[in-house]
N, C-alpha and C positions, 0 to 999 in steps of 0.2 A: 558540508552545506555547518555553517562558519554561526555560534549563539556566539551575545556574551553577552555572557555568568556568572557577571559579575556582581550585578546588580540584581542576584535574586534573592530568595528565599533559598536561608542557607540547607535548611531540611529537603531541600529538591534536587532525587538523584537525576540528574540532564542526560548523563551517557545511558542509564534506566530510555529514558522519557524518547532521548533522541533513537533509544537500538529499537524500542516498538513501534515510533511514526514509518520504522523503512522499516519494516516489519508490517505494521498494515497498508502501506504505501505497495511492497515485493501481492502478497495476497490481491491488491484491485486488481495488476496490471494482470497477472494473471486466470483470474474471474474478468477481466473483458478480455484478454484471449480466446481463453473455454469456453464464455457466448459470442463471440465472432464464432467458432468452429462452429457450433452448437445451427448457428442458425443460418452459417452457409450451409451447413448438413442437412436442413430442416429444404432447405426451399428447391436441391435437385434430388431429394430422394423425398415428399411427400407432397410436389406440385406434379 
């Protein structure tokens, strides 16, 4: 992902922002996978 930071605010830490956003996306993907596995397990073991 490439962002043009040439016209951004000089105090904005774009590298940290991108790292935080990437971490958020990774957390979201893992959370969705865990929830899918949990729901599949509930389907097989609770029904």
